[in-house]
C-alpha positions as CSV (number, residue, x, y, z in Angstrom):
1,M,0.0,0.0,0.0
2,R,2.9,2.3,0.8
3,K,4.4,1.8,-2.7
4,F,1.0,2.5,-4.3
5,W,0.9,6.0,-2.6
6,R,4.5,6.7,-3.6
7,V,3.8,5.9,-7.3
8,F,0.4,7.8,-7.1
9,G,2.2,10.8,-5.6
10,W,4.8,10.9,-8.4
11,V,2.1,10.6,-11.1
12,F,0.1,13.3,-9.4
13,L,3.1,15.6,-9.2
14,G,3.9,15.0,-12.9
15,I,0.4,15.9,-13.9
16,F,0.4,18.9,-11.7
17,I,3.7,20.2,-13.0
18,Q,2.5,19.7,-16.6
19,F,-0.7,21.6,-15.9
20,K,1.2,24.4,-14.2
21,F,3.6,24.9,-17.1
22,N,0.8,24.9,-19.6
23,A,-1.2,27.4,-17.5
24,L,1.9,29.7,-17.2
25,Y,2.4,29.6,-21.0
26,G,-1.2,30.7,-21.5
27,I,-0.9,33.5,-19.0
28,V,2.4,34.8,-20.6
29,F,0.8,34.6,-24.1
30,L,-2.3,36.6,-23.0
31,E,-0.1,39.1,-21.1
32,N,2.1,39.7,-24.3
33,L,-1.0,40.0,-26.4
34,N,-2.8,42.6,-24.2
35,F,-0.1,44.6,-22.5
36,H,3.0,44.8,-24.8
37,D,3.6,46.3,-28.2
38,R,5.8,44.4,-30.6
39,T,9.1,46.3,-31.3
40,Y,11.6,45.8,-34.1
41,W,15.2,46.9,-33.4
42,V,18.1,47.1,-35.9
43,E,21.6,47.9,-34.9
44,M,24.6,48.3,-37.3
45,K,28.2,49.0,-36.4
46,M,31.2,49.2,-38.8
47,T,34.7,48.2,-37.7
48,S,37.7,49.0,-39.9
49,T,40.4,46.5,-40.8
50,D,43.4,46.5,-43.0
51,E,43.1,48.2,-46.4
52,S,39.6,48.6,-47.7
53,L,37.9,45.7,-45.8
54,R,35.3,46.5,-43.2
55,V,33.4,44.3,-40.7
56,L,29.7,45.2,-40.5
57,K,28.0,43.9,-37.4
58,I,24.2,43.7,-37.7
59,K,21.9,42.9,-34.8
60,T,18.2,42.4,-35.3
61,T,15.6,41.9,-32.6
62,V,11.8,41.4,-32.5
63,H,10.9,42.3,-28.9
64,H,7.8,40.9,-27.2
65,S,7.0,38.6,-30.2
66,L,4.2,36.1,-30.1
67,G,5.0,34.0,-33.2
68,A,7.6,31.4,-33.5
69,D,8.5,32.0,-37.1
70,Y,10.3,35.3,-37.6
71,F,12.8,35.9,-40.4
72,A,15.1,38.9,-41.0
73,N,16.8,39.5,-44.3
74,V,19.5,42.1,-44.9
75,Y,19.9,43.7,-48.3
76,I,23.4,45.0,-49.0
77,P,24.1,47.0,-52.2
78,D,25.7,45.0,-55.0
79,K,28.5,47.5,-55.1
80,Y,30.0,45.7,-52.1
81,T,31.3,42.1,-52.0
82,V,30.5,40.1,-48.9
83,L,33.4,37.7,-48.3
84,N,32.1,35.5,-45.6
85,H,28.5,34.8,-46.6
86,K,26.7,33.8,-49.8
87,P,23.6,35.6,-51.0
88,Y,20.3,34.1,-50.0
89,I,18.1,33.5,-53.0
90,G,15.0,32.4,-51.1
91,V,13.5,35.9,-50.8
92,E,12.3,38.8,-52.9
93,A,15.0,40.1,-55.3
94,I,15.6,43.8,-55.2
95,P,17.5,45.3,-58.1
96,G,20.9,46.6,-57.1
97,Y,21.0,44.5,-53.8
98,H,22.0,41.1,-52.6
99,A,19.9,39.5,-49.8
100,Y,21.5,37.8,-46.8
101,K,19.6,35.7,-44.3
102,M,19.9,36.5,-40.5
103,N,19.8,33.4,-38.3
104,M,16.9,34.4,-35.9
105,K,16.7,32.5,-32.6
106,R,14.0,32.7,-29.9
107,K,15.2,33.8,-26.5
108,Y,12.2,34.0,-24.0
109,R,10.0,36.7,-25.5
110,D,12.4,38.0,-28.1
111,V,13.7,36.7,-31.4
112,L,17.2,37.8,-32.1
113,A,20.1,37.5,-34.6
114,E,23.6,38.9,-34.7
115,T,25.8,38.5,-37.8
116,N,29.1,39.9,-39.0
117,F,29.6,40.7,-42.7
118,I,33.1,41.3,-44.1
119,L,32.6,43.9,-46.8
120,S,34.9,45.0,-49.6
121,P,33.9,47.8,-52.0
122,I,34.0,47.1,-55.7
123,E,34.7,50.8,-56.6
124,K,36.8,53.5,-54.9
125,E,33.8,55.9,-54.8
126,I,30.3,54.7,-53.9
127,P,27.6,57.2,-53.2
128,S,25.4,56.8,-50.2
129,M,23.0,53.9,-50.5
130,E,20.3,52.5,-48.2
131,M,20.8,49.3,-46.3
132,K,17.5,47.4,-46.2
133,V,16.3,45.0,-43.5
134,H,13.0,43.1,-43.9
135,F,11.3,41.3,-41.0
136,E,8.9,38.6,-42.1
137,N,7.0,35.6,-40.9
138,L,5.6,32.7,-43.0
139,K,2.6,34.8,-44.1
140,Q,3.7,38.4,-44.6
141,R,6.3,41.2,-44.3
142,L,6.0,42.6,-40.8
143,H,8.4,45.5,-41.0
144,A,10.9,47.0,-43.4
145,D,13.8,49.2,-42.1
146,E,15.8,51.6,-44.3
147,S,17.3,53.9,-41.8
148,F,21.0,53.1,-42.4
149,M,23.1,54.4,-45.2
150,I,26.4,53.0,-46.5
151,S,29.0,54.9,-48.6
152,T,32.6,54.7,-49.6
153,Q,34.9,57.7,-50.2
154,H,38.6,57.2,-51.0
155,K,38.4,53.5,-50.0
156,N,36.9,54.5,-46.6
157,T,33.6,52.7,-46.1
158,K,31.3,54.1,-43.4
159,I,27.8,53.6,-42.2
160,E,25.4,56.4,-41.2
161,G,22.3,56.1,-39.2
162,P,20.9,56.0,-35.6
163,E,22.6,53.9,-32.9
164,K,19.4,51.7,-32.8
165,A,16.5,51.9,-35.3
166,E,13.2,51.2,-33.6
167,A,9.7,50.6,-34.9
168,I,6.7,49.8,-32.6
169,Y,3.5,48.1,-33.6
170,P,0.5,47.0,-31.5
171,Q,0.3,43.3,-30.8
172,K,-2.2,41.2,-32.9
173,L,-2.8,37.5,-33.3
174,G,-1.2,36.1,-36.5
175,M,1.6,38.6,-36.4
């Protein structure tokens, strides 16, 4: 009889813990839906290296996201060669740009990615051009950011824009 109560107790504890975690997931989901706006952040920093090469560090974040499937694609002008990544052909092609996929990973309520691109300009003088970042899920484009500009003057490549580009949208189901 004692063994029966021990097994029964462990089974009851397992069912209780499973219920507790499912209930917590539902509470967190409803709290995100009703009380938090969804925010998109893009950060870009340029680090110089020898000669004309530059390391472009891009960080993308979807803050307070409800969906599991978020994708970020970075569009770099085709006047620059990216040495450490191959262009991603699984997205919309924009004339004059090559697309690169960001590896988005979920971390609690956020979906984030951080990637370094080694850039080399094709020409000595390149006028200021937009860097495009598109956030998408499996159904639609959620946000497009074009707040950063890249240019090259006398083999010196620089990026201009805010420290962190931010866009805020109200939370909706299916987004």
